[in-house]
MARTOR-520141 format. One line per 4 residues: number of its first residue (from 1); their letters; for each residue x, z, y of C-alpha. Coordinates in nm, 3 decimals, m for minus. Layout:
BEGIN
NUM> a> X Z Y ~ ...;
This chain:
BEGIN
1> mnli> 0.000 0.000 0.000 ~ 0.152 m0.098 0.330 ~ 0.225 0.136 0.618 ~ m0.056 0.014 0.843;
5> viic> m0.317 0.076 0.575 ~ m0.177 0.427 0.523 ~ m0.200 0.489 0.897 ~ m0.562 0.368 0.894;
9> lial> m0.654 0.592 0.600 ~ m0.505 0.897 0.771 ~ m0.691 0.814 1.092 ~ m1.022 0.769 0.910;
13> vesr> m0.985 1.119 0.767 ~ m0.904 1.277 1.103 ~ m1.108 1.066 1.344 ~ m1.463 1.171 1.415;
17> kltt> m1.694 0.896 1.299 ~ m2.056 0.937 1.399 ~ m2.255 1.116 1.133 ~ m2.575 0.954 1.006;
21> eene> m2.774 1.191 1.226 ~ m2.561 1.112 1.532 ~ m2.599 0.739 1.474 ~ m2.977 0.774 1.442;
25> krle> m2.981 0.962 1.773 ~ m2.768 0.686 1.927 ~ m3.019 0.426 1.814 ~ m3.298 0.627 1.979;
29> vcgl> m3.138 0.646 2.325 ~ m2.901 0.350 2.361 ~ m2.969 0.076 2.614 ~ m3.285 0.227 2.759;
33> tgkp> m3.166 0.268 3.117 ~ m3.030 0.036 3.382 ~ m3.223 m0.256 3.526 ~ m3.003 m0.533 3.667;
37> kvfn> m3.106 m0.604 4.027 ~ m2.803 m0.759 4.196 ~ m2.647 m1.092 4.101 ~ m2.348 m1.315 4.172;
41> grpt> m2.072 m1.058 4.194 ~ m2.240 m0.826 4.441 ~ m2.208 m0.445 4.406 ~ m2.443 m0.263 4.171;
45> ksse> m2.638 0.050 4.253 ~ m2.515 0.377 4.105 ~ m2.803 0.390 3.855 ~ m2.734 0.040 3.722;
49> apws> m2.519 m0.027 3.418 ~ m2.463 0.343 3.334 ~ m2.267 0.228 3.029 ~ m1.986 0.068 3.236;
53> vmvm> m1.672 0.277 3.281 ~ m1.312 0.231 3.393 ~ m1.036 0.235 3.131 ~ m0.699 0.338 3.273;
57> tkkg> m0.389 0.266 3.063 ~ m0.034 0.376 3.138 ~ 0.190 0.116 2.974 ~ 0.535 0.242 2.882;
61> deeg> 0.691 0.415 3.182 ~ 0.498 0.203 3.430 ~ 0.189 0.303 3.621 ~ m0.021 0.061 3.419;
65> gfct> m0.353 m0.089 3.518 ~ m0.722 m0.063 3.460 ~ m0.988 m0.243 3.260 ~ m1.361 m0.210 3.214;
69> gtil> m1.522 m0.042 2.916 ~ m1.869 0.012 2.768 ~ m2.000 0.347 2.643 ~ m2.128 0.319 2.285;
73> sprh> m2.158 0.686 2.192 ~ m2.055 1.025 2.334 ~ m1.699 0.963 2.209 ~ m1.664 0.585 2.168;
77> ilsa> m1.580 0.333 2.443 ~ m1.567 m0.042 2.377 ~ m1.294 m0.242 2.553 ~ m1.030 m0.513 2.493;
81> thca> m0.713 m0.475 2.285 ~ m0.497 m0.636 2.554 ~ m0.572 m0.338 2.778 ~ m0.335 m0.137 2.556;
85> atgd> m0.126 m0.395 2.368 ~ 0.099 m0.697 2.422 ~ 0.100 m1.033 2.247 ~ 0.016 m1.399 2.294;
89> enew> m0.268 m1.633 2.199 ~ m0.176 m1.620 1.831 ~ m0.089 m1.257 1.756 ~ m0.022 m0.908 1.889;
93> thtd> 0.339 m0.789 1.889 ~ 0.316 m0.420 1.982 ~ 0.106 m0.154 2.148 ~ 0.178 m0.041 2.504;
97> vkfp> 0.117 0.327 2.437 ~ 0.441 0.412 2.256 ~ 0.288 0.392 1.909 ~ 0.475 0.211 1.627;
101> spke> 0.312 m0.109 1.502 ~ 0.552 m0.255 1.240 ~ 0.423 m0.611 1.205 ~ 0.654 m0.682 0.909;
105> kcge> 0.455 m0.420 0.711 ~ 0.125 m0.554 0.832 ~ m0.143 m0.709 0.611 ~ m0.321 m1.025 0.722;
109> hdnl> m0.647 m0.860 0.826 ~ m0.548 m0.495 0.875 ~ m0.692 m0.297 1.161 ~ m0.454 m0.078 1.357;
113> ivte> m0.569 0.271 1.445 ~ m0.341 0.436 1.697 ~ m0.343 0.802 1.592 ~ m0.113 0.950 1.853;
117> vaas> m0.227 0.857 2.203 ~ m0.001 1.056 2.436 ~ m0.165 1.274 2.701 ~ m0.279 1.072 3.003;
121> rvhv> m0.169 0.746 2.835 ~ m0.528 0.615 2.811 ~ m0.822 0.774 2.986 ~ m1.175 0.681 3.087;
125> ssrn> m1.335 0.740 3.427 ~ m1.671 0.679 3.591 ~ m1.703 0.447 3.890 ~ m1.657 0.741 4.128;
129> ltll> m1.325 0.810 3.951 ~ m1.449 1.123 3.774 ~ m1.252 1.171 3.453 ~ m1.486 1.135 3.155;
133> grak> m1.231 1.177 2.879 ~ m0.891 1.099 2.729 ~ m0.823 0.884 2.425 ~ m0.741 1.046 2.094;
137> ylhm> m0.746 0.727 1.886 ~ m0.749 0.355 1.959 ~ m0.922 0.135 1.701 ~ m0.768 m0.213 1.739;
141> fqfc> m0.964 m0.446 1.514 ~ m0.768 m0.703 1.310 ~ m0.462 m0.627 1.520 ~ m0.239 m0.769 1.247;
145> rvvn> m0.411 m1.104 1.204 ~ m0.211 m1.414 1.295 ~ m0.412 m1.711 1.419 ~ m0.415 m2.006 1.179;
149> kgey> m0.321 m2.286 1.419 ~ m0.533 m2.595 1.388 ~ m0.831 m2.425 1.225 ~ m1.021 m2.437 1.555;
153> evqy> m0.946 m2.598 1.889 ~ m1.030 m2.276 2.074 ~ m0.910 m1.957 1.904 ~ m0.720 m1.642 1.998;
157> addi> m0.587 m1.323 1.848 ~ m0.867 m1.068 1.802 ~ m0.913 m0.883 2.131 ~ m1.159 m0.602 2.073;
161> miie> m1.086 m0.229 2.070 ~ m1.275 0.098 2.059 ~ m1.136 0.406 2.231 ~ m1.223 0.730 2.053;
165> ladd> m1.218 1.018 2.300 ~ m1.076 1.360 2.223 ~ m1.398 1.527 2.338 ~ m1.757 1.410 2.366;
169> ieys> m1.884 1.316 2.710 ~ m2.215 1.443 2.845 ~ m2.481 1.186 2.925 ~ m2.647 1.183 3.265;
173> envq> m2.852 0.941 3.473 ~ m2.534 0.745 3.551 ~ m2.360 0.787 3.214 ~ m2.551 0.632 2.924;
177> pact> m2.467 0.424 2.614 ~ m2.545 0.058 2.551 ~ m2.662 m0.065 2.212 ~ m2.442 m0.294 2.000;
181> ardt> m2.503 m0.643 1.861 ~ m2.594 m0.686 1.495 ~ m2.430 m1.023 1.436 ~ m2.329 m1.349 1.603;
185> idne> m2.693 m1.457 1.635 ~ m2.703 m1.220 1.932 ~ m2.456 m1.443 2.121 ~ m2.602 m1.781 2.028;
189> igtq> m2.561 m2.079 2.263 ~ m2.784 m2.064 2.570 ~ m2.824 m1.686 2.568 ~ m2.846 m1.539 2.920;
193> ldff> m2.622 m1.237 2.977 ~ m2.549 m0.977 3.243 ~ m2.178 m0.913 3.283 ~ m2.046 m0.598 3.452;
197> gygd> m1.684 m0.542 3.553 ~ m1.458 m0.370 3.805 ~ m1.269 m0.684 3.910 ~ m1.328 m0.794 4.271;
201> nppa> m1.347 m1.171 4.253 ~ m1.552 m1.346 4.523 ~ m1.546 m1.727 4.549 ~ m1.265 m1.874 4.761;
205> dmpk> m1.497 m1.939 5.054 ~ m1.654 m1.593 5.045 ~ m1.515 m1.266 5.185 ~ m1.403 m0.987 4.955;
209> sppr> m1.622 m0.681 4.917 ~ m1.612 m0.447 5.219 ~ m1.359 m0.161 5.210 ~ m1.479 0.148 5.027;
213> trne> m1.618 0.422 5.245 ~ m1.597 0.679 4.967 ~ m1.394 0.749 4.657 ~ m1.567 0.491 4.440;
217> illl> m1.468 0.165 4.272 ~ m1.715 m0.121 4.304 ~ m1.881 m0.233 3.983 ~ m1.976 m0.600 4.010;
221> hhkt> m2.255 m0.780 3.828 ~ m2.260 m1.147 3.727 ~ m2.534 m1.356 3.566 ~ m2.385 m1.574 3.289;
225> yvsh> m2.495 m1.772 2.986 ~ m2.332 m1.855 2.651 ~ m2.199 m2.210 2.657 ~ m2.007 m2.463 2.452;
229> mvkd> m1.652 m2.534 2.570 ~ m1.680 m2.888 2.706 ~ m1.437 m3.096 2.910 ~ m1.488 m3.459 3.013;
233> gyqf> m1.780 m3.480 2.773 ~ m1.579 m3.354 2.474 ~ m1.700 m3.037 2.296 ~ m1.422 m2.818 2.153;
237> smds> m1.464 m2.638 1.821 ~ m1.454 m2.260 1.866 ~ m1.382 m1.969 1.632 ~ m1.700 m1.764 1.572;
241> rifa> m1.503 m1.449 1.656 ~ m1.532 m1.551 2.020 ~ m1.774 m1.724 2.255 ~ m1.759 m1.880 2.601;
245> tksv> m1.977 m1.806 2.902 ~ m2.033 m1.971 3.238 ~ m2.173 m1.839 3.563 ~ m2.543 m1.921 3.607;
249> kmnt> m2.485 m2.028 3.969 ~ m2.132 m2.149 3.896 ~ m1.968 m1.948 4.172 ~ m1.823 m1.642 4.001;
253> iacp> m1.567 m1.573 3.727 ~ m1.417 m1.267 3.562 ~ m1.077 m1.152 3.694 ~ m0.828 m0.867 3.633;
257> gdsg> m1.017 m0.539 3.616 ~ m1.307 m0.714 3.442 ~ m1.109 m0.728 3.114 ~ m1.284 m0.532 2.841;
261> ggai> m1.615 m0.540 3.027 ~ m1.937 m0.579 2.835 ~ m2.161 m0.885 2.832 ~ m2.511 m0.742 2.806;
265> rkid> m2.824 m0.897 2.656 ~ m3.172 m0.749 2.645 ~ m3.273 m0.726 2.279 ~ m3.606 m0.562 2.192;
269> grnt> m3.607 m0.416 2.543 ~ m3.264 m0.254 2.499 ~ m2.945 m0.330 2.694 ~ m2.717 m0.448 2.414;
273> vvgv> m2.346 m0.532 2.444 ~ m2.280 m0.861 2.265 ~ m1.938 m0.955 2.407 ~ m1.612 m0.810 2.539;
277> amrg> m1.436 m0.998 2.821 ~ m1.091 m1.110 2.707 ~ m0.993 m1.431 2.892 ~ m1.103 m1.648 3.181;
281> scek> m1.002 m1.909 3.435 ~ m0.925 m1.654 3.707 ~ m0.551 m1.725 3.730 ~ m0.620 m2.080 3.846;
285> mvrg> m0.922 m1.963 4.049 ~ m1.133 m2.226 3.873 ~ m1.502 m2.193 3.954 ~ m1.798 m2.428 3.945;
289> rdgf> m1.864 m2.632 3.632 ~ m1.511 m2.579 3.497 ~ m1.505 m2.199 3.538 ~ m1.546 m2.000 3.218;
293> eiha> m1.489 m1.668 3.045 ~ m1.403 m1.601 2.681 ~ m1.555 m1.297 2.508 ~ m1.486 m1.131 2.175;
297> svgy> m1.809 m1.126 1.975 ~ m1.931 m0.771 1.910 ~ m2.171 m0.900 1.645 ~ m1.886 m1.064 1.453;
301> nhdn> m1.710 m0.725 1.445 ~ m2.019 m0.520 1.356 ~ m1.901 m0.425 1.006 ~ m1.553 m0.325 1.128;
305> ices> m1.705 m0.114 1.404 ~ m1.951 0.048 1.164 ~ m1.685 0.134 0.906 ~ m1.438 0.274 1.159;
309> tgic> m1.669 0.462 1.397 ~ m2.005 0.517 1.229 ~ m2.173 0.306 1.499 ~ m2.401 0.107 1.270;
313> nppr> m2.720 m0.095 1.310 ~ m2.998 m0.144 1.057 ~ m3.019 m0.492 0.901 ~ m3.190 m0.761 1.102;
317> pdss> m3.557 m0.795 0.995 ~ m3.596 m1.076 0.743 ~ m3.856 m1.317 0.885 ~ m3.912 m1.481 0.546;
321> qfms> m3.987 m1.143 0.389 ~ m4.227 m1.068 0.674 ~ m4.407 m1.399 0.618 ~ m4.433 m1.323 0.245;
325> wmlv> m4.601 m0.990 0.317 ~ m4.833 m1.157 0.567 ~ m4.931 m1.414 0.303 ~ m5.003 m1.137 0.052;
329> fivv> m5.212 m0.953 0.312 ~ m5.414 m1.267 0.391 ~ m5.478 m1.339 0.022 ~ m5.591 m0.979 m0.039;
333> figv> m5.809 m0.986 0.273 ~ m5.975 m1.311 0.164 ~ m6.026 m1.164 m0.183 ~ m6.201 m0.859 m0.040;
337> lwqe> m6.430 m1.077 0.172 ~ m6.511 m1.294 m0.130 ~ m6.607 m0.989 m0.337 ~ m6.832 m0.860 m0.059;
341> k> m7.024 m1.187 m0.070;
């Protein structure tokens, strides 16, 4: 058994997965609050997107930077792997939190669970910079996978991570969890999404947000939709681990600070995170029809998330089974009516 698997097994014993009861409670309360009201990169109100938090990472001996995260449970925050690791389009090379990640011992599809997050190395704050908690573990899904070049025209190393906090956070009006996607059906082409992030990225011809008058970071909201990757009429094949989005009004894109932010879809009346922001066209400031963002699919990673954290969803209702029961009901109902005659 390789070293990474051993590390994962140790972490699974020591990390605090949600119990069945905790997960059932999560399913009762997740995604019920927050009604998007502001579009196109304008500031949100304090009661909107209560699941969106800031993830601060100190990389090595440097000050580090910040990303966006999504609350999933009292001790689990969803974000992007690149907020705490270094690599390229094809693979990760190492973590940035002084934790060993020996790639030569790594299996093809092993997850990496960082079990020793140093104090203050990774912490989570609310938009008013109130500390919500510090990381105890980092669950980096399929950290060891190397991209098989040529399999798809658009593909990247897996870029989805869950931060497990040392202590549970307390929910409030402005601190609430989002629900999680069941599978990739939840990010199908054409799906309209609400994206929330802490990156300040107005169009080139628009002014930046006004200076803060209080100790608070602006959380911005963008309306997007899931799209094919198309250029000059050619549609690129894309790995199902990821999906692309475009701005509804084609004038906003995700930028630094937005990384790790959640793409939210209303499913059964619940605010459900279906994607994690990992890449975009911000560096070239490309907007309009050519502007895009790439998200890691939460639905694709559902089983990994469930196994590692206890954040699990019931199976999607089987429509064919429902129709079978309806047919049985109709036959029985007709039979009863016939007997009454």
